[in-house]
C-alpha positions, 0 to 999 in steps of 0.5 A: 911263287915257290922255290923247289930245290935239290942237291947231290952230295958226296955223302950224308953228313953235312959237316964232312961231306960236300955238295956236288950239284944244286938245282933251283927252280922258281915256279907258280902255284899251278906248276908253271916254271918261271926261272931255273938255276943249276950248277955242278961244284968241285967238292975238293975231295974224291966222290965215292964210287957208289955216289958216282954210280948213283948220280952218274957224276964223276970226278972228271965232271966236277974237276973244272966246276966252281967251288960252292963258295964262289956261287954262294951269294948268287944262290942265296939271292936266287932263293930270296925269301920264297917258300922252299919246297923239296923232297926230304928237303931238310937234308938239303937245307942242312947242307946249305946251312953248313955251307954258310947260307941263311935260310929262315924261309918256310920249308915245305917237304913233299915227303911228309905230304906224300906220307899223309895223303898216300897212307899205304905206300911201301916207299916214299922215295921220289924215284918210286913215287915218280915211277908209280904215278907216271911222273917225268923222271928221266935222270934220277938222282940228278938235281935238276930232274929231281927238282922238276919231278918234285914239282910234278909230285907237288901238283899230284898231291894237291889234286889228292887234297882236292879229292878228299871225301867231303865227309872227312873235310870238317875233321881235317880242318879241325886238326889243321886249325890246332896246328902250325904245320907248314902245309896248313895253308895248302890244305885250307886252300885246296880242300874241296868247299862243296860235295862232289862225286868221287869214286871212293876206295873200296873196302879192303875186305872186298878186294878178296873173296872168301872161299873154302880151301880145297883138300888135295890129299897130299902125303902131308895132309894125310899125315896131318889128318891122321894125327888130328884124328888120333888126338895125340901131340906130335912134331911133324917135319916136311920141307914141302908143306904149306899153309894152303895144305894145313887149313883145308885139312884142319877145316874139314876135320873141325867140320866133321868133329865139331872141335875148334883149333888155334893156329899160330903162324908167323905169316897170318896175312898170307892165309887166304880168306875162308868162311871157316876161319878168323884172324886175330891180332894183338890189340895194339895192332887195331885202331880204336875209334873211341880213343882216336876221337878222344885224341882229337880233343887235344888243344894243339897238335905237333907236326908229326901228330897232324900228319898222322891224324889226317892220314888216319882220317883218310884211311879210316873211311875205307878200312874194314879191319882197322889194322895198322898193317894196312898203312905205313907209319913213319918213325915219329908216328908210332908213339902217336899210334899207341895213343889211338890204338886198342892198347886199352884192352890190355889194361883194366879199362873198358871199351863201349865203342860198338865200332871197335875194330878189335872187339869185332875181330875178337867176336869173330874169333869166338864164333869160328872153328879155326882161329889164326894168330901170330905167335906173338899174340899166343905167347903174350896171351899165355902169360896174362891173367886175362887172356887175349885169345878166346879159349881154345884147347887145341893148338897147331904151331906153323914153322915151329923152328922159328918159335924160339925167336918169336917167344924171345921177341914176345917176352922182351919189352921196350920202353922209350921216352916217347911212349911215356910223353905221348900218353902224358901229353894226352892227359890234362887235369886241373893242375899244371900237368904237362909231359914235362911235369912227370919228369920222364925227360929227366929220367931218360936223360939220366939213363942215357948218361948212365949208359955212356959212363958204364957201357963197354966200349968194346961192344959192337954197339952201345949196350949196357946190361944192368947188374947188381953193381950198377944199382949200387952207384951214386948215379943209380940213386939219382935215377931211383930218386926220379923214379920215386918222384914220378911214382908219387906224382902218378899216385896222387892223380885220381882221374878216370882218364884211360890214358892215365890208367895206361900211363900208370900201368906202363910206368909200373912195368918200367919200375919192375924192369929197373929193379934188381930181379933174378928173373929179369934181365934189363939193358939200355941201348940207343935208338937211331936218334941216339935216344935211350931205349930200356929193354927187359926180358925174362931170364927163363923163357923156356920155363915160361913156355913149359909152365904157361903155354904147353900145359894149356893145349892138348892136342898140340901139333908142331909143324917144321920145314927145316928144324931137324938136325942129325935127322931128329928134332931133339935140339928144337925140343930142348930149346922150346922145353918140350917133352923129350918123348914127344913123337916125331914124324919126319916126312921125306918129300915126295915127288908129287908133293915136294918142289925139291924132291928132284931139285931143279937147281944145283947146290954148289960149294967152294971149299977150295977158296982161300981162307975168308980172312985172306985178301985173295978171298974176295978177289976169287969170290968176285970172280965166281959171282961174275962168271956165274952171272955171265954164264947165266946171261948167255944161257937164258934169254929171259931176265934172271935176277940174283941175290947175294946174301951177306952177314954185315953192312961192311960186307955189302959195301965192299962187295958192291964197290967191287961188283958194280963196275964189273957188272955194268958192261954186262948190263946187270944192275946192282941194288945194295941194301943201304946204298941204293936205298932202304928196303921199301925203295929197293923192293919197289925198284926190283919189282919194276926193273926192266934189266937183269939185277943183282940184289945185295943185302943181309938176312933181314933184307933177304926175307923182305925181298922174298915176301914180294911177288917179284921174288919168283924171278930170282934164279941165283942165290949166292951165300957169302958166308956161313950164317954164324951170328954172335949171341946177340940177345942178352938172355941168350948170352946169359944162358950160354954161360952155363953151357960146356961149349956154347959154340957146339951147343948153341951157335953151330946148331943155329947156324946150320938151321939158318943155312937150311932156312935160306935154302928152303925159303929160296926154293919155295919163293923163287925159281932156283937154278943155282945156289952157291955157298961161297964160304970155304968153311962149309966142309969144316965142323965135322961135316955137320953143315953137309950132313944137314942137307936132305938126301935128295940135295947133295952139294957139288964142288965148284 
């Protein structure tokens, strides 16, 4: 017998928030329900509006309900000592314990089980899984229905265990025997005991067909073809070009000339297969079968490791690329991935595995005339003595207006406690080594204390940029002592274990970052679990590009969609340290090639709205959004979805709270980032929605939605504020100190480019009818925002 449970609460904090509903169901292993208990509770505090909207539980509903403490004993007795099953059930347990219940019961979390058995899901929320797999879930976010559907999900997952291919069973059992995972007995009970025929998942590379991409003879393709033939460097801007135009042009040229080209694009996975090209990712993106088998020899596995390993075994039997992008990893699983990935190819270790996914991809990269990589790999390869990319002398960079961000990310390295203890736990010698033996916990603990003492409390988030004064403190001398202690212990070990080699190399890099160096900037922050993260980046990103990247490639062609300012690309050249005399070809979009030559949408501005800091600004902004949505509903019979783009989570909360009640009578559903769920969950809800929807979120969420096929149903974009962002990266902060005016030289140009990007991406990925800019400052700044729009896209005042 099992007990399934679910709670609805006023928030996420068990200390300050309250339980407003509970459902408990006793059921047999086959899913048969034996008994049920359900009750609402009076929380004695107001239920937040977004919780009321989510659960449909109002303050009136709970006004006469009992207090939780009045039924606590009854609930404790109903639960008894039964194993407790739930979805993300630790959340519910934490609230019950905060309210005085004692629960030493076995805990079974279907969220973790789903992560293991459904390795490629984008979201593991109960709502999304129930919809995808056809489970009965009528009243979502109500405790009783959520509990019932959790039992259904449990039965589905049991069937998934029974369907695991026979050839994987022995390996899975060996993992389970070495763990204390709560689902251990469930697996051992339901794993098939004999071989039977199951239709296995097709290899991932067989789901798409490879074909020659066709040359369409567009203006952009003709220009690119002529530039390739000239053998000269250049920057080309055209707002309408696509990867589908680059590749056939380049492939035809390579076939005729016998030359090879390298393409760096932020979207390599959007490129259709073509027999003339290969794709290569960073080594740590590939599974290394050899390291994976070595990891399996560990004597014991933690729960997160057990889940991860079973997931990899299930996935490994049906992948053809071994790329991490094919599966979903939980936050705890990334450190384990580092221990089984092809990370060893970055260091002086050998790989003799004939089945190495990275090695196979590298060999294909050598053979093909066109190699496609992410800018991250290009930049990482350029600064290494032993490159990660086969020799190519000709380079095309797609979306070069994004390249500075890519370079900054590639040259910023991060260190966490898990990245060291994971490798250390994988290494055993004749001594008493353990992860704790090396004192990494002590090191990161001292760094966390150092952050708390010296970080500026005025910062938006906790971050400490290290400077010379920090290295002279007594606390830093303690940190330095622990570093020296770890170095001595690592140096004394002479094992040929490859994990030890990687551990030594990583620690050497950490030591360099924590040593005062005028060419490096290092800072300490906290991750989502309030654990210290050490980050470091070169202070000379532009010079590195000028010295290590650009000289290696000729010809070099940079392609831009929206990177020009004042009808030139000088700002882009300056930021990337490109030759100021590099030719620029700015192509005006033509009607036969450009979807925005005669834009089907209106660009509407509202310069007469009240000042953004005025209380009346939000009221009038909300009215504009409501009127626009209402007008759009009356003019269109089909679903017309919208996106409200904001610049902060605080703005999301305020706008959602104001809009949700207004939109309900219009039968428009509002989905807000961080309120309606995470990005993966909302993306799936939006994909499957059967009602007109307004999405509300920040730039990161906006880009995630535009990556979905469902983005084509978006017709309206509201831009709440001009996209000014604080200079957040420490290296850029340091650089801006040398500017005469960092606002006009850096912040303002980037905001203009970001606004152009929003409009370009919406036009490309969606079905635009209107774009409304709701920031009254649009006409300020000497009209630079307005001047940045192309000639065929003139804004009108709303």
